C-alpha positions in Angstrom: -7.0 -25.2 63.4 -6.7 -28.9 63.3 -3.7 -30.9 64.3 -1.6 -32.9 61.2 -1.8 -36.5 61.8 1.8 -37.7 62.7 1.7 -40.7 61.0 1.2 -38.7 57.6 3.5 -36.3 58.4 6.3 -38.7 59.1 5.2 -40.6 56.3 5.8 -38.1 53.9 9.2 -36.9 55.5 10.3 -40.5 55.1 9.0 -40.2 51.1 11.2 -36.7 50.6 14.3 -38.0 52.4 14.6 -41.2 50.4 14.0 -39.4 47.1 16.3 -36.8 48.3 19.1 -39.3 48.9 18.1 -41.4 45.9 18.5 -37.9 43.7 21.8 -37.1 45.3 24.3 -37.0 42.3 27.0 -39.8 42.5 30.2 -38.3 43.2 32.6 -38.5 40.4 35.8 -37.0 40.6 38.8 -37.4 38.0 42.0 -38.3 39.0 44.2 -35.2 39.1 47.5 -34.3 39.4 47.4 -30.4 40.3 47.3 -29.7 43.9 44.4 -26.9 43.5 42.3 -29.6 42.0 43.1 -32.1 44.0 41.8 -30.0 46.8 38.9 -29.0 45.4 37.9 -32.4 44.7 38.8 -33.4 48.6 36.5 -30.3 49.4 33.5 -31.8 47.3 34.0 -35.4 48.5 33.4 -34.3 52.1 30.6 -32.3 51.5 29.1 -35.0 49.5 29.8 -37.5 52.4 28.8 -35.0 55.0 25.1 -34.2 53.2 24.6 -38.2 52.4 25.3 -38.7 56.3 23.0 -36.0 57.3 20.3 -37.2 55.2 21.0 -40.9 56.5 20.5 -39.6 60.0 17.4 -37.6 59.5 16.0 -40.7 57.9 16.9 -42.5 60.8 15.4 -40.1 63.3 12.1 -40.3 60.9 12.1 -44.1 61.3 12.7 -44.2 64.8 9.6 -41.7 65.3 7.3 -44.0 62.9 8.2 -47.0 65.2 7.5 -45.1 68.4 4.0 -44.2 66.7 3.3 -48.2 66.0 4.6 -49.0 69.6 2.8 -46.5 71.5 5.9 -44.3 72.5 5.3 -41.3 70.2 4.6 -38.1 71.9 6.3 -39.2 75.3 9.8 -37.7 76.2 12.6 -40.5 76.3 13.6 -38.9 79.8 11.0 -37.8 81.9 8.0 -39.7 80.2 6.0 -36.9 80.3 3.8 -35.9 77.2 5.4 -33.8 74.6 3.4 -30.9 73.6 1.5 -30.7 70.5 3.2 -27.4 69.2 6.7 -28.9 69.7 5.4 -32.3 67.8 4.1 -30.2 65.2 7.1 -27.9 64.9 9.6 -30.9 65.2 7.6 -34.5 64.6 10.7 -36.7 65.3 11.4 -35.3 68.9 12.0 -37.8 71.4 12.4 -35.2 74.2 10.2 -32.6 75.7 11.2 -28.9 75.8 12.5 -29.0 79.4 14.5 -32.0 78.7 15.7 -30.7 75.7 17.1 -27.8 77.4 18.5 -29.9 80.2 20.5 -31.9 77.6 21.7 -28.9 75.5 23.1 -27.7 78.9 24.9 -30.7 79.7 26.6 -30.6 75.9 
């Protein structure tokens, strides 16, 4: 079984994220006086903003990974400089840390 081409995988992820951002329905909220409707609309707005922010962060991660591919840094841990395992990159193509440094980073949080 061959390893997928990271350029192709990341490019597809980028296209999917861009499409999802473009297809994110515009948020239209009618001015309401009713407090229940206002609370519901506020919740919808928060969800919409959170979803858009999540998609943009993921798009930034993909763009950064594509840049690392171009500059030769893809697959190298940003902390220790070691090679990130092929299995990790296959599962998480935008990884910037090897699994050991990722665990250390999570322990520090």
